[in-house]
C-alpha positions in Angstrom: -19.1 -15.3 2.8 -20.0 -17.7 0.0 -23.9 -17.2 0.8 -23.3 -13.4 1.0 -22.0 -13.6 -2.6 -24.1 -16.1 -4.2 -26.8 -13.4 -2.7 -25.2 -10.1 -4.1 -24.9 -11.8 -7.6 -28.3 -13.0 -8.1 -29.8 -9.6 -6.6 -27.6 -7.3 -8.6 -28.3 -9.9 -11.8 -32.1 -9.2 -11.3 -31.6 -5.5 -10.9 -30.2 -5.4 -14.1 -32.3 -7.3 -16.2 -35.3 -5.7 -14.3 -33.8 -2.2 -15.5 -33.1 -3.1 -19.0 -36.5 -4.8 -19.5 -38.3 -2.0 -18.2 -36.1 0.5 -20.9 -36.8 -1.8 -23.7 -40.6 -1.8 -22.9 -40.8 2.1 -22.4 -39.4 2.2 -26.0 -41.2 -0.5 -27.6 -44.4 0.4 -29.6 -46.5 -1.9 -27.8 -46.1 -0.5 -24.4 -49.9 0.3 -24.0 -50.4 -3.6 -24.1 -47.5 -4.2 -22.0 -49.1 -1.4 -18.8 -49.5 -4.3 -16.5 -45.9 -5.5 -17.3 -44.4 -2.3 -16.9 -45.9 -1.4 -13.6 -45.0 -4.5 -12.1 -41.1 -4.2 -13.2 -40.8 -0.3 -12.1 -42.2 -2.3 -8.6 -39.9 -5.0 -9.0 -37.1 -2.9 -9.8 -37.8 -0.3 -6.7 -38.3 -2.9 -4.3 -35.3 -5.1 -4.8 -33.4 -1.5 -4.9 -35.2 -0.5 -1.3 -34.0 -4.2 0.0 -30.8 -3.9 -1.0 -30.2 -0.3 0.6 -31.8 -1.7 3.9 -29.9 -4.9 3.6 -26.5 -3.3 3.6 -27.3 -0.4 5.9 -28.9 -2.7 8.8 -28.2 -6.3 8.0 -30.3 -9.1 7.2 -31.1 -9.8 10.8 -32.3 -6.1 11.9 -35.9 -5.5 12.3 -35.1 -2.2 9.7 -34.4 -4.8 7.1 -37.4 -7.0 7.9 -40.1 -4.0 8.3 -38.6 -2.6 4.4 -38.7 -6.2 3.4 -42.4 -7.1 4.2 -43.8 -3.8 3.6 -42.3 -4.0 -0.2 -43.5 -7.3 -0.4 -47.0 -6.2 0.3 -46.5 -3.5 -2.3 -45.4 -5.7 -4.7 -47.8 -8.5 -4.2 -50.7 -5.9 -4.6 -48.9 -5.0 -8.0 -49.1 -8.7 -8.9 -52.6 -9.2 -8.5 -53.1 -5.9 -10.8 -50.8 -7.7 -13.6 -53.1 -10.5 -13.2 -56.0 -8.5 -13.7 -54.9 -6.8 -16.9 -53.8 -10.1 -18.7 -57.1 -11.3 -17.8 -58.6 -8.2 -19.4 -55.9 -9.0 -22.7 -57.1 -12.5 -22.8 -61.0 -11.7 -23.0 -60.1 -8.7 -25.5 -62.5 -9.7 -28.1 -64.9 -11.6 -25.7 -67.1 -9.2 -23.6 -69.6 -11.8 -22.0 -66.1 -13.9 -20.8 -64.7 -10.6 -19.8 -67.8 -9.8 -17.9 -67.6 -13.1 -16.2 -63.5 -12.9 -15.4 -64.1 -9.3 -14.1 -66.8 -10.9 -11.3 -64.6 -13.4 -10.6 -61.6 -11.3 -10.2 -63.7 -8.6 -7.7 -64.8 -11.8 -5.6 -61.4 -13.3 -5.2 -59.9 -9.6 -3.9 -63.0 -9.1 -1.9 -62.8 -12.8 -0.2 -59.3 -12.2 0.5 -59.9 -8.7 2.3 -62.7 -10.5 3.9 -60.6 -13.4 5.3 -57.6 -11.1 6.2 -59.9 -8.9 8.2 -61.6 -11.6 10.2 -57.8 -12.5 11.0 -57.4 -9.1 12.0 -60.1 -8.6 14.3 -59.6 -11.6 16.0 -55.5 -12.0 16.5 -53.9 -8.6 15.9 -56.8 -5.8 17.0 -54.0 -3.1 15.4 -52.3 -2.7 12.0 -48.7 -4.5 12.4 -46.1 -6.5 10.5 -47.9 -9.9 11.4 -50.7 -9.1 9.8 -49.2 -7.5 7.0 -47.4 -10.4 6.2 -50.5 -12.8 6.4 -52.4 -10.3 4.1 -49.7 -10.7 1.5 -49.6 -14.6 1.7 -53.2 -15.1 1.5 -53.2 -12.6 -1.8 -50.1 -13.9 -3.1 -51.9 -17.8 -2.8 -55.1 -16.0 -4.6 -52.5 -14.7 -7.3 -51.2 -18.1 -8.0 -54.4 -20.0 -8.2 -55.6 -16.8 -10.9 -52.8 -17.0 -13.0 -53.1 -20.9 -13.3 -56.7 -20.8 -14.1 -55.6 -17.8 -16.8 -53.2 -20.5 -18.3 -55.8 -23.0 -18.6 -58.0 -20.4 -20.0 -55.9 -19.4 -23.0 -55.5 -23.3 -23.6 -59.5 -23.5 -23.9 -60.3 -20.4 -25.7 -57.4 -21.4 -28.1 -55.5 -18.0 -27.7 -53.4 -16.9 -30.9 -51.4 -14.4 -28.6 -48.0 -16.0 -28.0 -46.6 -13.2 -25.7 -49.4 -13.4 -23.2 -49.0 -17.4 -22.7 -45.4 -16.7 -22.5 -46.2 -13.7 -19.9 -48.3 -15.8 -18.1 -45.9 -18.8 -17.7 -43.0 -16.5 -16.5 -45.4 -15.1 -13.8 -46.2 -18.6 -12.9 -42.7 -19.5 -12.5 -42.5 -16.3 -9.9 -45.5 -17.4 -7.7 -45.1 -21.1 -7.9 -41.6 -21.6 -6.8 -41.6 -19.5 -3.5 -45.3 -20.7 -2.8 -43.5 -24.2 -2.7 -40.8 -23.5 -0.4 -42.8 -21.3 1.8 -45.0 -24.3 2.2 -42.2 -26.7 2.7 -40.4 -24.4 5.3 -43.7 -24.4 7.6 -43.9 -27.8 7.1 -40.4 -28.2 8.3 -41.0 -26.2 11.3 -38.1 -23.7 9.7 -35.2 -25.6 9.6 -31.8 -24.4 8.3 -32.2 -26.1 5.1 -35.2 -25.1 4.0 -34.7 -21.7 5.3 -31.6 -21.4 3.0 -33.9 -22.6 0.1 -36.5 -20.0 0.5 -33.8 -17.3 0.8 -32.4 -18.1 -2.7 -35.7 -19.8 -4.1 -37.4 -16.1 -4.7 -34.4 -14.5 -6.5 -33.8 -17.7 -8.6 -37.3 -18.0 -9.6 -37.6 -13.7 -10.6 -34.5 -14.4 -12.7 -36.6 -17.2 -14.5 -39.3 -15.3 -15.1 -37.1 -12.2 -16.1 -35.7 -14.5 -18.9 -39.2 -15.8 -19.8 -40.3 -12.4 -20.0 -37.4 -11.5 -22.3 -38.0 -13.7 -24.5 -41.5 -13.2 -24.9 -41.0 -9.2 -25.3 -38.2 -9.0 -27.5 -38.6 -12.0 -29.7 -42.1 -12.8 -30.2 -42.8 -8.7 -30.3 -40.3 -9.0 -33.2 -41.8 -12.2 -35.1 -45.6 -10.7 -34.9 -44.1 -7.5 -36.4 -42.5 -9.4 -39.1 -45.4 -11.6 -39.9 -47.6 -8.2 -39.5 -45.1 -6.6 -42.5 -44.3 -9.1 -44.8 -46.8 -10.5 -47.6 -48.0 -13.7 -47.5 -46.7 -15.6 -50.5 -49.2 -18.9 -50.6 -51.9 -16.4 -52.4 -49.8 -15.6 -54.8 -48.7 -18.8 -55.4 -52.3 -19.5 -55.8 -53.2 -16.9 -57.9 -50.4 -18.0 -60.6 -51.3 -21.5 -60.7 -55.3 -20.5 -61.5 -54.1 -18.6 -64.5 
């Protein structure tokens, strides 16, 4: 009973924050820059609503809920890859040569994941099935984690002044790193009860962590940037007065 209550609280909190952030971004003057965030939030909100409905109808041990969960997970991880690509584009907005290289890297990464999954598909499955969808999602999920880490390092190297982008990338890192670590622990411990429960709760907790960082980045950093743009700087004026 307690575990179900915690799960429902985490799920409802995530849905509420996602809906509020999506509405705020849709009404924001910078919604063009946040197109990838809007797409990911929309997919995340739809995923959580669909999973909640399937959970209430069938229960979390049912085959129907498992099918809904992993199908929506596939859609979510593809959207996450598109989000990381949009973040790379925003980071390279004024650096054409760097963007050309990064674009090739992103295309190569996706083709590599498709190729590895295709070989696995031909070797083990032979037909489209849920285990293949799970394997492809996990491969692409790990690729997104690596690419997001590279993006964070790249932002440090180019001395990016886009504070909002840096925080958005950190939020995605929270979303990716936690579940990936717990999933690795789950496989190492051959699915023991403690690690299974940790994996079950880690995903919504990391999602809430990402949403908290995104809320700060979208609301606070956007307002601060707007104030800095509108408010004239006083230092040049003081310099002119002293010179006179």
